[in-house]
C-alpha positions in Angstrom: -162.9 57.0 25.8 -163.4 55.0 22.6 -161.0 56.9 20.7 -158.0 56.3 23.3 -159.1 52.9 23.7 -158.5 52.4 19.9 -155.1 54.3 20.2 -153.6 52.2 22.8 -155.3 48.9 21.2 -153.3 49.7 18.0 -150.4 49.6 19.9 -149.2 53.2 20.4 -148.0 54.4 23.4 -149.9 56.3 26.0 -148.1 59.9 27.2 -149.6 63.3 28.1 -153.2 63.9 27.3 -154.0 67.4 27.3 -158.0 68.7 27.3 -159.7 71.7 28.0 -162.2 72.5 30.7 -165.1 70.2 29.5 -162.9 67.2 30.0 -161.5 68.9 33.5 -165.5 69.1 34.8 -166.5 65.7 33.3 -167.2 63.0 36.1 -163.6 61.6 37.1 -165.5 57.5 36.5 -166.1 58.1 32.6 -163.1 60.3 31.8 -160.3 60.7 34.2 -160.2 57.5 35.8 -160.4 55.3 32.4 -157.6 57.9 31.1 -155.2 57.4 33.4 -155.6 53.5 33.4 -154.7 53.6 29.3 -151.6 55.1 30.8 -152.1 58.2 30.2 -151.0 61.3 32.4 -153.6 64.3 32.3 -152.8 67.7 31.9 -156.3 69.7 32.3 -157.1 73.2 33.1 -159.5 74.4 36.0 -161.9 77.8 36.5 -160.6 80.6 38.3 -163.2 79.7 41.3 -162.0 76.1 41.2 -158.3 76.6 42.2 -156.7 76.7 45.5 -157.7 74.1 48.0 -160.6 72.2 46.7 -160.7 69.2 49.3 -159.4 67.1 52.1 -158.6 63.5 53.1 -157.2 61.6 56.4 -155.2 64.9 56.9 -154.0 65.5 53.1 -155.2 68.4 51.0 -156.1 68.8 47.5 -154.8 72.2 45.6 -155.6 72.6 41.7 -155.9 69.0 41.4 -153.1 67.2 43.3 -152.3 66.0 46.8 -150.2 67.6 49.8 -149.5 67.5 52.7 -151.2 69.7 55.1 -148.1 71.7 56.0 -148.5 73.3 52.7 -148.0 77.3 53.5 -151.4 79.4 51.8 -149.1 81.3 49.7 -148.5 78.0 47.7 -152.1 76.7 48.3 -153.6 80.2 46.6 -150.2 80.6 44.3 -151.8 79.6 41.1 -155.1 81.4 41.8 -153.3 84.6 42.5 -150.8 84.4 39.5 -154.2 84.2 37.7 -155.9 87.1 39.2 -152.6 89.4 38.5 -151.4 89.4 42.1 -148.0 87.9 41.8 -145.8 87.1 38.7 -143.5 84.0 38.1 
């Protein structure tokens, strides 16, 4: 975060920010939230056992890190997982 803050303080724009699994597994208050507050859009990867339905809140479901309506078909909920397992193609 020190580096990202320094980059922004020197006037460089925030765009996409890619990180490996070390960053996607970091506590959200230590990396994801501060990086988003600086204006970055995060591009992070999940381990195969972290894919699919991850959470829910007030009827919404979290799938692969993003929030969706609860009516999302299970084929879409599991699409990334099935793709990585080689069970479906693009």
